[in-house]
C-alpha angles and dihedrals in degrees: 000000000000090000088051093048093052091049091051091050090050091052090051089064090066092059108057093162092056098034093115095057092043092049088056088051090052092050087054091053091050089050090052089050092052090047091051092049088052092047093051092047098052109021106037099083119109094004099150128211139255124227121226132177121233093277094053101256117145113246118214123215097022115141120232114254117251096226125042128339098276132062141162119237140145121255115164088332099306135109116255121218124193122216132188114253092220095087104203096047091052098043104037095100092048091051094049088048091055091047094050093043093051091043090055092042091054093044096054097038100044091047088051092050092049092047089058094044096053093056118091091212125041090214091073092055139050090266127201091318090057093048089052091048091050093054095041094043094049092051089050093052097039096047088049091052100043104031092097093048107041104354092261101261099151086169131076089215092057090047092049090051095049088046091055089049088054093244092131138011127266092246092053092044093054091046091052093049092050092050092046092052091047092050091049092050091050093047092052090045091057090050089054090051090053095046101040126233098275097049092038092056094041090054095049096249091256091281121159117245134161103259125235114278095034127087127224089257090058089049093048092049093049090051094048095051094040093053090043088058092048099046093042088054090049091053093047095046094050100037111133089211091068091079090068102027101042103021089138091061111079111209138181100202099214091059100065090041093053091044091051089053089050094052095043090053090051091055101040108032091091089055108039105352081252119276110174085147117072091197094056089048093046096048094051092043094051095050097041089043100182125144097244090054089058097042094075097025095110090064089066094056104036093044098051094043092051092046089049091050092049092049090049091049093046095048099042101041101033113020099039091043091064108104117235139184124233117237116255 
């Protein structure tokens, strides 16, 4: 929470005209922080835990472990995990991980986009391929770093797809999305601080828009398909059944996820600049804050959420329903 507060205070410096309102928002955050500290101090004793299997379903009748809040046990052949019932205290680390990961993601990728935009000739820059590598490479690195803490979502569309597949609760999903969006706004704000107002606005701020020559329908379709590819890859790379069905295929989950992001960017940068991540689009749009950045903004929320929903349905109903035999 302190890291979040410092980030917000940094972003405030980039908006001198609205500093009074933003200072009020910062004071509210500080009050919430103090209230949370009080709550933890006086009401977090004897909270108890809830047991879930590896797919997130609550298991009834499972005794609380004597040491720690996690334990390994067998329950119908699956691993049990124990979570605190007090949501904020048990999910604070995961939320901070999502915030920091999305902050770093926006910082690196938006700077890369603006570096390409400010050059008169693409030959002197990394070009579209470099932008795609920046997005895919950062996803690979950040998912690898945060997968064991929060699951490494870094994207509200991914979180939404996993929620539809019942991999996480509604409360956790909403919490993740909020932290992702705040991290994205902070990351884009730091980029604006480095670039300066004039250069930042002249280069477009890395905001997603439907490019000239394409309709909003084209942009929506590109976002749906691109997000479907990403979320389907996430499901496939993290599917627990792979241990039995594809045990002969060694896999590092962040690698195919990052590579999917790279390929989708190669295909759709000419159409929409490639969103497939509502937090990325929101952060850049808020800091850039120009009318044409908001005109098409709905495309970068509706498209990814539809694509994520389709991927969840496809994976849960069709792919996971296929029978398989374990290897002897």
